[in-house]
N, C-alpha and C positions, 0 to 999 in steps of 0.2 A: 274606867274614867272616860266620860264622854268628851269628844273632841269639839268643844265649843271654842272656836278660835277667838272670837272678839265680840263684845257688846259695844255697838257704836254709840248708843245713847241709853239713858235710864230715865225715861220720862213716863211717869204714871199720872194720868189725867182722867178723872171721872167726870163725865158731863152727860146728863140724860141717859144714864145707864151704859154709856160707851166708855170702855177702858182701853188705853193704849199701852202696849208693852214694848220692851226693847227690840231693836233690830238684831237678828241673829245671823252671824256670818260664819260659814264653814267652808272648808276646802272640798272640792268635788271628790266623792268617794268616802268621805267621813260621815259620821252620824250627826244628826242635828236634833237638839231638844227644843221644842217650841213650848214656852211656859204659859200656863193658864191656871190661875188659882183664885178662888173667891176671897182669899185673904181674911176669912172669918173663922177658919179652922172647923167649919161645919162638915160633918160626914156626908159625902155625896155618893156612897155606895149604892143607894137606891134612887139616885137622880138620873137625869138624862143630860148629856152634853154632846155637842156635835161640832166636829172640825170640818171646815170647808176651805178650799183654795179659791180665792176671788179671781174670776175671769171676766173678760169683757162682755160675753154674751150670756153665760150661765156659770154658776159656781160648781166646782167639782167636789164630790164627797170624798173626804180624806179618811175620817175616822168617826165612828159613832159609838157611844156607850149609852146603854139604856138598861139599867138594873142588871148589870153584868152581861147583857147581850151585846156582843161586839161583832164587827165584820169578820174577824178571824174565826168566829164560831159558825160561819156559814151564812150570816145575815147578808142579803143582797143589797146592792146600791153603791158599793165602793167602786170608784173608777179604776180602770186597769192600771193606770200609772202608779198607783200606790199599793196595789195588792201585794201582800206578803212582806211589806217594808215598814209598816207603821204599827206601833204598839203603845200602850199606856203604862202607868205605874200603879198596879193594883194595891200595893201596900201604902200608897200615899192618898188613896181616895178618902180614907177616914179623916184626913186633915184638909179636905177640900181642894186637893191638887188634881187637876185634870190635864196636866201636861202630857205631851206625846213625844215619842222618839221616831224619827224617820231615818232608816238605815240606808247606807250606800247612796248618799245623795247624788243627784244629777243636776246639771245646769238648768234643765227644764223645771226643776222643783222650785226655782227662785220665784218669788212673788209675795203677795199679801194673803194671809190666812186669818180666818175668824174662828174663835172658839165660843160657841153659843150655849147658854143655859135657858132654853125657851120656856121652861115651866116655873122659873123663878120670877117673881114680880117685885120690882120692875125687871124686865128681861135684861140679862147680863150678856154683853158681847165684848169679847176681847179681840183686839187687832194686833197681829204680829207680822212683821216682815221677815222673810227668809232670803238671804243672798247666798247662793252656792257659787263660789268662785272657781274659775278655771284659769290657771296662770302658766301656760307653757313657756318654756325658754325660747327666746327668739333665735332664729337661725340666720347666720350672717354668711355672706360670700363676697369675694372680690371678683367683679365681672370682667375686669381687664387690667392691664398693667399701668393704666393712666389714672388710677385712683377712684374708679367708680365702684361704690359699695352698695350692697343690697341687704336689707333686713326683712325677714318674713316672720310674722306672728300668726300662728295657725290655731284657731279655735279658742280664743280668749273670751272670758266673761268675768265681770262687766267689761264694757268697752275700754281698752287701755289707751293711754297716751304713749305714742311711740316716738322716740327721738334718737338721733345720733349724737354722741358726745365725744369730745376729744380727750386727750390725756389729762387736761386741766379741768375736766368735768364741765366744759362749756358746750352749749348746744351748737351743732353744726347744721347750717341751713340745708333743707332737703330740696332735691331737684324734682322728685316725683313721688306721689303718694296715692295708693289705691286701697279702698276699704270696701269690704263686702260682708254681709251678714247671712248666715245660714243656720237654722235651727238654734236660735238664741246665742250663737257664737260669732265672734268677729274675726275676720281674716284680713290682715293688714300687711301691705308691702311698702317699704320706704327705701328710696334710693337717694344717695348723696355722692357728690364728687369732692374728694379732698386733694390738696396740692402739696401737702407736707408729709414727710416720713414720720411715722409714729403709731401709737396704739389708739385705736378707736373702739367705741363701745356703743352697741345698740341697747337702749334702755326702754323697758315697758313699765309704766306706772299705772296702778289701779287704786285710786284714792279711796274708793268705796270700801275696799277690803284691806286698806293699809298695806299694800303689797307692791314691791318693786323687784325686778329681776333683769339681768343683763347678760349679754354675750360679747366677748372681746375678740378683736382681730388686730393683727399688726400689718401695717402697710409700709412697704419700702419703695420709695420713688427716687430714681436717679442715683441709687446707691446699691452696692452689693451688700447682702445681708446674710448673717449666720445666726441661726436660732438654736439654742440648746437648753436643755433642762438643767436647773441648778445642780451642781455636783458633777456634771459630766465634763468631759474635755472638749474644748473648742479649737478647731483648726482655722486659722486666719490665713488665707491663701494670697500669695503675692509672687509673681514671676515676671522675668523679662521676656518679652515676646520673641526676642532673638535667640533665646535659650543658650546664650553664651555663659561660660563659667564665671561665677562670682566668688570663687574660693578666696581670691585675694582682693576682693572689692568690698568696701564697707556698705552696710545698710542698717537702718534702724527702724524701730517701731515705737510710736508714741500714742498716747490716748488723750483725746481732748477732754477738758473739764472746765468748770467755772473758774477755777483758780489757775488755769493755764494748762500746759501740756505735761503729762506724766511720762517719764521714760519707762517703757515696757521691756524693750530688748535692744541690744546693740551688738552688731557683729563687725569687727574691724581687726584684721590681722596685723596691721601696722601700728596699732595703738595699744600700748600695754596698760593704759589707765581706762578701764571699762566701768568705773564707779558711776554712781548716780542713778542706778535703777530704783524706781519707786518701791518702797517696802511692800506695797500692795501686791507686787508681782514677784518678789524674791522667792526663788525656789520653785516657781510654778510655770515658768516659761522656757521653752526650748525650741531650737530650729531643727531642720532636717539636713544633717551634714552631707549625705549622699546626694541630696537635691541641689546642692550648691554648684555641682558640675554642670547643671543644666539651667542655671539662672533662677533657681527656686529659692526664694527668701521667705517662704511660709514659716509660721510658728504655731506651736501648740500651747494653749493656756490650760493647765490642768486644774481639776476640782473648781470649776467656775462658781462664782458667787453673783448674786444680784447686782452688787456694786461694780462688777466688771462690765455691766451693760454700758454701751457708749460707742463713739466713733473712734476708730483706730486708723493710724496713718503709717503706711510703709514708705520709707524714703530711701532713694539711692543717691547719695551725695556726690558720687563720682560722675554722674551724668550731667551733661550741659546741653540745654538748660536742665536744672534739677527736676527730677520726676518723682511724683508722689502717687500713691494709690490709697484709696480710702475704703474701709470696710466698716459696716455697722454690726455690732455684736449685741444680740438680745439674749439675756439669761432670764428664763422664766421660772418663777418660784412656785407656780401652780398653787396659788393661794386659795383658801377655802371661802366660806361664806361670811357675810356681814349684813348690815341693813340692806345693802344692795348685793345680791348674790352674783359673784363673778364666775362665769362659766369657764371651765378649764380649757386652756388653749391647747390644741393638738400640736405637739412639739415635733418640729422637723429638725433632726440632727444631721447636719451635712456640711459639706465644704463647697464654697463658691469660689471659683478661680478668678484671679485678678491678673490682667496682663498689662504691662506698661510698655508702650512703644518707645524704641530708642531712635 
């Protein structure tokens, strides 16, 4: 089955022997069928038809059929670009079908083609546009710890629109944009500076081929961040800078949310009533008993879920003034593709220490 991705239009117009056919869109490397038919079901096995690619200065010979004499039989004249890649449909000739197939398409194959029947009166000329799309995934990087993001799109065609989006799919204004073109391909670099912690996405859109693709990254500003894959355990680190024992000192962990704070974990040897833990965390959170001797109030959340993502607060209620430490936990689900393909985030599973001065 041929990989014809999309017909953008189906406009058939005959005017003074000139016939317009659909635009054919394929992905680079796929095969493309360029349609050409007299629509009369007349046998053309003894006819002549000639395919050319329209260029600014002179047309290129793509394929010629003349009473079964074709370029693949040794006939001269076919340009080097198409040698060994173009064929017709012999079994369809008796039905007036002069369509051709171009194998292993390249971006340079994009353009306007004509299919001519010069011996038919009036002369018949079919015009077909071929778009061979190249849609590489954008490459993103964080250039510094102050929120400077860079997105690079290398070798796209047709020319894409490149934007930075925030987690609400709103466009983030860009600081710098560079565009260059080499061998029919576009190379684009887009930089932006963000001021808030969160997930950001570089999105490339190619309307001509109805294609959109993106790459995500997560930016943590002014907060310590732990990133884990869904299902893994997450260690949220919190320690007193003085390293004094907290075996008899209370501390608690809470998670911020739209409905208020959820109780994640409570340690208090003087309090026999430790009820109130949110059901989301029951049976999944533990501390490090040996670490208490050294002021370590870190916890482990087991079998993390995407819903665990958020800001966590470690509090030492015995300190005056009261001291808190904050950690941002990101649980990545490594989701697949949709209308906009999300590139898988490289997961960093680790522990970031938090130190609270007394």
